[in-house]
N, C-alpha and C positions, 0 to 999 in steps of 0.2 A: 140800239146798242149803247147810246150815251147813257141811258138810264141804268143799264146793267153795270157799266163802268163806274157810275156814281155810287151804286150800291156796293160794288167791290171796294172802292176807295173807303167808303164809310165802314165797311166790314173790317178792313185792315186797321183803320183808326181805332175802332172799338176793341179789336184784339190787342193792340199795343197798349191802350189805356188799361184794359183789364189785367194784362200781364205785368204791367208796371207795379200794380198793387199786389198781385199774386206772388211776384218775386220778392217784394219787400216785406209783406206781412209775416211770413215765417221767420225772416231775419229778426223782426221785432220780437217774435216768440222766443228766439234763441236768447236774446239779451234779457228778456223778461224772466225766463227760467233761471238765469244766472244771478239775478239781482236779489239782494237781501234787504234793501232799503225800502221802507214803506212809502217814502216819497216817490222813488223811482217806480215802485209797483203801481201806484195810482196813476202816474204819468203814462206808463206803458198801457194801462187799461184804456185810457182815453185815446191814445194814439192808435191802438189796434182797432178799437171800435170805429173810430172815425174813418180809418183807412178802409176797413172792410165794407162799411156802408157806402163809402164813396165809390169803390170799384164795382160793387154789385150791379148797379145799373148798366155799367159797361159790359158785364157778362151777359146780361139780358139782351142788350142791344146787339151784341155779337151774335147771339142765337137768332134773334129776329131778322137781322140783316142776312144771315146765312140762309134762313128759310126763304126769305124773299128771293135770293139768288137761285136757290134750287127751283122754286116755282117759276121764276123767269126763264130758266133754261129748259124746263119741261120734264115731264115724267119719263119720256123715252131716254133723254140724256141721263137722268138720275138712275134709271134701271141699268144703263150701260156703263155707268161709272163706278165700278167696284172699289176703286181707290177711295172714293168719297164715302162709301159705307164704312170703311176702316177709319177714315178721318172722323166720321160722326161718332163712332164708338169711342175714339180717343177724346173727343169733345165731351161726351157723356161722362167719361172718367174725370175730366177736368172739372165738370160741374159738380160731381161728387166730391172732389177735392175741395172745391170752393165751399160746399156745404159742410164738409168736415172742419174747415176753418171756423165756421160759426160755432161748432161744438167746442172747439179748442178755445175760442174766444170766451164762451160761456164758462168753461172750466177756469180760466184765469180770473174772470169776473167774480166768481164765487169762491176763489182761493182753493180750488180743488185740482189744480194741475198736477199730474203724476208723471209727466214726461221730463226727461233731462234735456239740457241744451243740445246734447249730441243727437238725440232723437229729432229735434227741430232742425238741426243742420242737415240731416238726411232728408227730412220732410221737405226742406227748402229746395232740394235738388230735383224732386220728382216732376214738378211742372216743366222744368227745363228740358228734361228728356222727352216728355210727352210733346212739348212744343216742337222740338227738333223732328220728331217722327211726323207730326202734322205737316210741317213745312216740306219735308222730303216727299210725303204723299202728294201734296198740292203741286209741287214743282214737277216731279217726275211722272205723276199719274200712272203708276204701274197697273197693269190689267190683272 
């Protein structure tokens, strides 16, 4: 049981580290979309790239530690935990969101961003709502 608790703690740490970046990166996109200065543009490009590449390992470690927990609890538990299936669907959406951030990063890098700062403000709120749903599922474990 101590090993499971250790992986739970690590899983939570990796989630928090991942989300720190996922919450901040789109905020950088907001400011980047608003800038007209070439100096600021190049600074934002560096900041965005470094942040996304810094938090990506935390996304992977979140997934790995989650899989370890599922395996540790067993296939019967997994089959009976319908709340977890919904949670995994939301995690897949978040991974898609993370991948979309790479596409947006490339658009900024090649000066082909077509989105407004308003788009990025809305884009910034999406992972907040998904995280709230994941937390509610994990805490209440509805059947």
